[in-house]
Backbone as a printed PyTorch tensor [residue, N CA C, xyz], in Angstrom:
tensor([[[100.7300,  82.6180, 119.0230],
         [ 99.9990,  83.6000, 118.1980],
         [100.6560,  84.9310, 118.3010]],

        [[100.8810,  85.5380, 117.1740],
         [101.4750,  86.8340, 117.2250],
         [100.7410,  87.7460, 116.1500]],

        [[100.4140,  88.9530, 116.5110],
         [ 99.7820,  89.9360, 115.6440],
         [100.5470,  91.2000, 115.7970]],

        [[101.1250,  91.6370, 114.6820],
         [102.0830,  92.7680, 114.6820],
         [101.4840,  93.8530, 113.5820]],

        [[100.9470,  94.8550, 114.2710],
         [100.3460,  96.0180, 113.4570],
         [101.4570,  97.0000, 113.1220]],

        [[101.3700,  97.6000, 111.9680],
         [102.2830,  98.7050, 111.5300],
         [101.5700,  99.5710, 110.4990]],

        [[102.2850, 100.6950, 110.2170],
         [101.8070, 101.5660, 109.2120],
         [101.0510, 102.9040, 109.6930]],

        [[100.9530, 102.9410, 111.0120],
         [100.2330, 104.1360, 111.5390],
         [101.2040, 105.3910, 111.5080]],

        [[100.6540, 106.5390, 111.8640],
         [101.4820, 107.7520, 111.8680],
         [100.6250, 108.9590, 111.9670]],

        [[101.1630, 110.1240, 111.7340],
         [100.3850, 111.4410, 111.7880],
         [100.1140, 111.8120, 110.3100]],

        [[ 98.8550, 112.1170, 110.1850],
         [ 98.3710, 112.4660, 108.8140],
         [ 97.4480, 113.6620, 108.9100]],

        [[ 97.3570, 114.4900, 107.9000],
         [ 96.3930, 115.5980, 107.9740],
         [ 95.0520, 115.1480, 107.5570]],

        [[ 94.0820, 115.8620, 107.9840],
         [ 92.6500, 115.4560, 107.5880],
         [ 92.5930, 115.3900, 106.1030]],

        [[ 91.8340, 114.4720, 105.6230],
         [ 91.6980, 114.1690, 104.1850],
         [ 92.7880, 113.2640, 103.5990]],

        [[ 93.7490, 112.9940, 104.5150],
         [ 94.9020, 112.1940, 103.9700],
         [ 94.5950, 110.6190, 103.9920]],

        [[ 95.6040, 109.7990, 103.7130],
         [ 95.4990, 108.3810, 103.5860],
         [ 96.6320, 107.6990, 104.3560]],

        [[ 96.3340, 106.4540, 104.8710],
         [ 97.2970, 105.6640, 105.4070],
         [ 96.8760, 104.2260, 105.0540]],

        [[ 97.9260, 103.2980, 104.9910],
         [ 97.6590, 101.8720, 104.8750],
         [ 98.2890, 101.1530, 106.0000]],

        [[ 97.4760, 100.5810, 106.8750],
         [ 97.9150,  99.7390, 107.9390],
         [ 98.1230,  98.3190, 107.5430]],

        [[ 99.0990,  97.6410, 108.1620],
         [ 99.3600,  96.2200, 107.9210],
         [ 99.3080,  95.5090, 109.2670]],

        [[ 98.9170,  94.2380, 109.1190],
         [ 98.9380,  93.3710, 110.3410],
         [ 99.5340,  92.0290, 109.9220]],

        [[100.7210,  91.7400, 110.4300],
         [101.3520,  90.4360, 110.1050],
         [100.9310,  89.4060, 111.1920]],

        [[100.4210,  88.3100, 110.7590],
         [ 99.8540,  87.3310, 111.7400],
         [100.6280,  86.0250, 111.6750]],

        [[100.8160,  85.3120, 112.7320],
         [101.4700,  84.0600, 112.7590],
         [100.8750,  83.2700, 113.9730]],

        [[101.1910,  81.9550, 113.9010],
         [100.8120,  81.1290, 115.0080],
         [ 99.4440,  80.4930, 114.9440]],

        [[ 98.6990,  80.7470, 113.8140],
         [ 97.4170,  80.0730, 113.5800],
         [ 97.2390,  79.9780, 112.0610]],

        [[ 96.2150,  79.2690, 111.7190],
         [ 96.0360,  79.0450, 110.2560],
         [ 95.3300,  80.2270, 109.6300]],

        [[ 96.1270,  81.1940, 109.2060],
         [ 95.6460,  82.4610, 108.7650],
         [ 94.6170,  82.2970, 107.5960]],

        [[ 94.8620,  81.4070, 106.7450],
         [ 94.0800,  81.2740, 105.5010],
         [ 92.7170,  80.8060, 105.8160]],

        [[ 92.4790,  80.3600, 106.9620],
         [ 91.1630,  79.9310, 107.3760],
         [ 90.4440,  80.8910, 108.3190]],

        [[ 91.1170,  81.8980, 108.6620],
         [ 90.6410,  82.7800, 109.7190],
         [ 89.9970,  84.0960, 109.2290]],

        [[ 88.8240,  84.3720, 109.9360],
         [ 88.2560,  85.6780, 109.6770],
         [ 89.1650,  86.6700, 110.4150]],

        [[ 89.3730,  87.8480, 109.7400],
         [ 90.2240,  88.8730, 110.3920],
         [ 89.4120,  90.1610, 110.4840]],

        [[ 89.8390,  90.8910, 111.5890],
         [ 89.1160,  92.1670, 111.8920],
         [ 90.0980,  93.2110, 112.2680]],

        [[ 89.7810,  94.4450, 111.9990],
         [ 90.4150,  95.5930, 112.4670],
         [ 89.5300,  96.3090, 113.5160]],

        [[ 90.2760,  96.6920, 114.6200],
         [ 89.5490,  97.4310, 115.7460],
         [ 90.3050,  98.7070, 115.9620]],

        [[ 89.6810,  99.6350, 116.7320],
         [ 90.4610, 100.8100, 117.1730],
         [ 89.9640, 101.2210, 118.5160]],

        [[ 90.8670, 101.9200, 119.2030],
         [ 90.5220, 102.3000, 120.5700],
         [ 91.1090, 103.6530, 120.9220]],

        [[ 90.3620, 104.5120, 121.5440],
         [ 90.8270, 105.7730, 121.9990],
         [ 90.8160, 105.6810, 123.5860]],

        [[ 91.7360, 106.4080, 124.2330],
         [ 91.7680, 106.3680, 125.7210],
         [ 90.4140, 106.6070, 126.3210]],

        [[ 90.0440, 105.7870, 127.3200],
         [ 88.7490, 105.9780, 128.0150],
         [ 87.5570, 105.3890, 127.2900]],

        [[ 87.7190, 104.8320, 126.1690],
         [ 86.6330, 104.2910, 125.4640],
         [ 86.8390, 102.8140, 125.1310]],

        [[ 85.8100, 102.0850, 124.8960],
         [ 85.9160, 100.6340, 124.5030],
         [ 86.4730, 100.4810, 123.1130]],

        [[ 87.1260,  99.3360, 122.9450],
         [ 87.5850,  99.0280, 121.6220],
         [ 86.4410,  98.8810, 120.6070]],

        [[ 86.5870,  99.4850, 119.4820],
         [ 85.5200,  99.4950, 118.4720],
         [ 85.8950,  98.7080, 117.2860]],

        [[ 84.9490,  97.8260, 116.7830],
         [ 85.1920,  97.0470, 115.5920],
         [ 85.0690,  98.0130, 114.4140]],

        [[ 86.0300,  98.0460, 113.5130],
         [ 86.0400,  98.8640, 112.3550],
         [ 85.7130,  98.1900, 111.1240]],

        [[ 86.3850,  97.0120, 110.8890],
         [ 86.1560,  96.3170, 109.6180],
         [ 86.5540,  94.8320, 109.8160]],

        [[ 85.9680,  93.9560, 108.9540],
         [ 86.1710,  92.6150, 108.9370],
         [ 86.2540,  92.0320, 107.5970]],

        [[ 86.9520,  90.8440, 107.5110],
         [ 87.0490,  90.2250, 106.1740],
         [ 87.1210,  88.6520, 106.4420]],

        [[ 86.3590,  87.9740, 105.6000],
         [ 86.3470,  86.5830, 105.7520],
         [ 87.6440,  85.8690, 105.1730]],

        [[ 87.7270,  84.5720, 105.3860],
         [ 88.9380,  83.9260, 105.0870],
         [ 89.4770,  84.0020, 103.6760]],

        [[ 88.5660,  84.1080, 102.7510],
         [ 88.8090,  84.2220, 101.2550],
         [ 88.9360,  85.6350, 100.7790]],

        [[ 88.4810,  86.5720, 101.5610],
         [ 88.3880,  87.9320, 101.1500],
         [ 87.2190,  88.2670, 100.3650]],

        [[ 86.3150,  87.3430, 100.2610],
         [ 85.0990,  87.5620,  99.4510],
         [ 83.9990,  88.3000, 100.1610]],

        [[ 83.9790,  88.3130, 101.4380],
         [ 83.0240,  89.1210, 102.2000],
         [ 83.7320,  90.0270, 103.1750]],

        [[ 83.2990,  91.3620, 103.1680],
         [ 83.7900,  92.3090, 104.1000],
         [ 82.6660,  92.9940, 104.8570]],

        [[ 83.0940,  93.5360, 105.9520],
         [ 82.2100,  94.3690, 106.8530],
         [ 82.9350,  95.6320, 107.2030]],

        [[ 82.0500,  96.6890, 107.3180],
         [ 82.6020,  97.9810, 107.7840],
         [ 81.6080,  98.6480, 108.7370]],

        [[ 82.1670,  99.2050, 109.7350],
         [ 81.3570, 100.0460, 110.6030],
         [ 80.8820, 101.2700, 109.8600]],

        [[ 79.6790, 101.7450, 110.1780],
         [ 79.1060, 102.9160, 109.4620],
         [ 80.0160, 104.0910, 109.4810]],

        [[ 80.7710, 104.2810, 110.5120],
         [ 81.6860, 105.4110, 110.5900],
         [ 82.7490, 105.4810, 109.5760]],

        [[ 83.0610, 104.3130, 108.9780],
         [ 84.2240, 104.2740, 108.0860],
         [ 83.8290, 103.7970, 106.7140]],

        [[ 82.5560, 103.4010, 106.5090],
         [ 82.1900, 102.8580, 105.2250],
         [ 82.4050, 103.9080, 104.0860]],

        [[ 82.9230, 103.4440, 103.0220],
         [ 83.1660, 104.2620, 101.8730],
         [ 84.5840, 104.9660, 101.9770]],

        [[ 85.1780, 104.8770, 103.1410],
         [ 86.5090, 105.5260, 103.2750],
         [ 87.5830, 104.4700, 103.5620]],

        [[ 87.3330, 103.4660, 104.2460],
         [ 88.3230, 102.4030, 104.5060],
         [ 87.9970, 101.1270, 103.7240]],

        [[ 89.1350, 100.4890, 103.3370],
         [ 88.9780,  99.1660, 102.6570],
         [ 89.9390,  98.1490, 103.3210]],

        [[ 89.3240,  97.0300, 103.6920],
         [ 90.0380,  95.9470, 104.3350],
         [ 90.3880,  94.8780, 103.1810]],

        [[ 91.5470,  94.3740, 103.2570],
         [ 91.9930,  93.3380, 102.3120],
         [ 93.0180,  92.3680, 103.0090]],

        [[ 93.3060,  91.2680, 102.3510],
         [ 94.1950,  90.3520, 102.8940],
         [ 95.0600,  89.6500, 101.8740]],

        [[ 96.1820,  89.1440, 102.2880],
         [ 97.0620,  88.4340, 101.4090],
         [ 97.4140,  87.1310, 102.1580]],

        [[ 96.6960,  86.0270, 101.8250],
         [ 96.8980,  84.8130, 102.6810],
         [ 98.3060,  84.1830, 102.4440]],

        [[ 98.9680,  84.4520, 101.3200],
         [100.2760,  84.0290, 101.1120],
         [101.2480,  84.6750, 102.0610]],

        [[100.9720,  85.9450, 102.3990],
         [101.9060,  86.6660, 103.3270],
         [101.2940,  86.7170, 104.6890]],

        [[100.1860,  86.0480, 104.9670],
         [ 99.5300,  86.0680, 106.2710],
         [ 99.4470,  87.4230, 106.8460]],

        [[ 98.9980,  88.2880, 106.0070],
         [ 98.8750,  89.7550, 106.3170],
         [ 97.4290,  90.3100, 106.0030]],

        [[ 96.9550,  91.1640, 106.8630],
         [ 95.6830,  91.8220, 106.6060],
         [ 95.9580,  93.3360, 106.6080]],

        [[ 95.2670,  93.9840, 105.6640],
         [ 95.5760,  95.3870, 105.5210],
         [ 94.2760,  96.2450, 105.7830]],

        [[ 94.5360,  97.5190, 106.0740],
         [ 93.4440,  98.4620, 106.1720],
         [ 93.8640,  99.6910, 105.4390]],

        [[ 93.2920,  99.9300, 104.2550],
         [ 93.5190, 101.1860, 103.5250],
         [ 92.5360, 102.2760, 104.0290]],

        [[ 93.0950, 103.3000, 104.5010],
         [ 92.2450, 104.3000, 105.0670],
         [ 92.4380, 105.6220, 104.3000]],

        [[ 91.3520, 106.2330, 103.8070],
         [ 91.3220, 107.4090, 102.9800],
         [ 90.3610, 108.4180, 103.6170]],

        [[ 90.5010, 109.6220, 103.1240],
         [ 89.5950, 110.7400, 103.6890],
         [ 89.5890, 110.7220, 105.1690]],

        [[ 90.7280, 110.6590, 105.7040],
         [ 90.8010, 110.5060, 107.1800],
         [ 90.2900, 111.8200, 107.8570]],

        [[ 89.6390, 111.6190, 109.0750],
         [ 89.0700, 112.6110, 109.8360],
         [ 89.7900, 112.6040, 111.2220]],

        [[ 89.7130, 113.7180, 111.9810],
         [ 90.2910, 113.7440, 113.2570],
         [ 89.7000, 112.6800, 114.2040]],

        [[ 88.3540, 112.3750, 114.0050],
         [ 87.7450, 111.3270, 114.7880],
         [ 88.1790, 109.9330, 114.5030]],

        [[ 89.0280, 109.7640, 113.4280],
         [ 89.7070, 108.4780, 113.1860],
         [ 90.8720, 108.2290, 114.0500]],

        [[ 91.3190, 109.2420, 114.7860],
         [ 92.5270, 109.1440, 115.6420],
         [ 92.2590, 108.0830, 116.7170]],

        [[ 93.1780, 107.1290, 116.7620],
         [ 93.0280, 106.0290, 117.7180],
         [ 94.3180, 105.0810, 117.5750]],

        [[ 94.3580, 104.0630, 118.4580],
         [ 95.2810, 102.9750, 118.2400],
         [ 94.5140, 101.8790, 117.5170]],

        [[ 95.0970, 101.3670, 116.4540],
         [ 94.4190, 100.4280, 115.6080],
         [ 95.0290,  99.0010, 115.8710]],

        [[ 94.1480,  98.0490, 115.9740],
         [ 94.5280,  96.6650, 116.2890],
         [ 93.8770,  95.6810, 115.2800]],

        [[ 94.5770,  94.6340, 114.9740],
         [ 93.9310,  93.4950, 114.2650],
         [ 93.6990,  92.3420, 115.2220]],

        [[ 92.7820,  91.4620, 114.8470],
         [ 92.5560,  90.2390, 115.5670],
         [ 91.7280,  89.3050, 114.7260]],

        [[ 91.5530,  88.1270, 115.2430],
         [ 90.7120,  87.1120, 114.5700],
         [ 89.6400,  86.7600, 115.4330]],

        [[ 88.8720,  85.6400, 115.0890],
         [ 87.8110,  85.1800, 115.8670],
         [ 87.9440,  83.6720, 115.9970]],

        [[ 87.8730,  83.1500, 117.2060],
         [ 87.7960,  83.8400, 118.4590],
         [ 89.0030,  84.7040, 118.7340]],

        [[ 88.8500,  85.6880, 119.5610],
         [ 89.9130,  86.6410, 119.8810],
         [ 91.2450,  85.9640, 120.3800]],

        [[ 92.3670,  86.4480, 119.8230],
         [ 93.6440,  85.9910, 120.3990],
         [ 94.1890,  87.1140, 121.1220]],

        [[ 95.3410,  86.9530, 121.7840],
         [ 96.0850,  87.9620, 122.5350],
         [ 96.3510,  89.1960, 121.5820]],

        [[ 96.0840,  90.3120, 122.0610],
         [ 96.1320,  91.6140, 121.3050],
         [ 97.7060,  91.8990, 121.0880]],

        [[ 97.9430,  92.5050, 119.8650],
         [ 99.1990,  92.9630, 119.5950],
         [ 99.4200,  94.3810, 120.2180]],

        [[100.4890,  95.0540, 119.8700],
         [100.8150,  96.3750, 120.4330],
         [ 99.9210,  97.4580, 119.7840]],

        [[ 99.3650,  97.1830, 118.6420],
         [ 98.6110,  98.2170, 117.9750],
         [ 99.5100,  99.2130, 117.2560]],

        [[ 98.9050, 100.0550, 116.4060],
         [ 99.6210, 101.0630, 115.7120],
         [ 98.8270, 102.4000, 115.8470]],

        [[ 99.3910, 103.5040, 116.2270],
         [ 98.8280, 104.7220, 116.5120],
         [ 98.5610, 105.4730, 115.1940]],

        [[ 97.3370, 105.8670, 114.9610],
         [ 96.8960, 106.7710, 113.9500],
         [ 96.4870, 108.0910, 114.4290]],

        [[ 97.1220, 109.2000, 114.0350],
         [ 96.7010, 110.4710, 114.5410],
         [ 96.3980, 111.3540, 113.3620]],

        [[ 95.2030, 111.8890, 113.3100],
         [ 94.7280, 112.7500, 112.1860],
         [ 94.5620, 114.1630, 112.7590]],

        [[ 95.4790, 115.0140, 112.3500],
         [ 95.5490, 116.3420, 112.8790],
         [ 96.1990, 117.2370, 111.8950]],

        [[ 95.7940, 118.5040, 111.8280],
         [ 96.4590, 119.5090, 111.0220],
         [ 97.5030, 120.1910, 111.8130]]])
């Protein structure tokens, strides 16, 4: 199993980023996928989830209306479109499935002016 996150970076408050997670080693098209984030000293937080078909999504209250999760089963990739970013969105972002697989390296998102 391999999960490779990318797309993070430094962005100003109010800006946007799109994260990608390329998955391999399991049947992606049947897998629920989730995005998490973690800041140092805190537990990893579930941010968003999407079912295998993309028909059902979930968002944490803190990101609802600003983030959009999507997937491309042909590319075995899940995305997180982040808009109206706030400094409190600063974290390392990870993707995973259920049940949890070994974590990837994550991608750092920093929201700062």
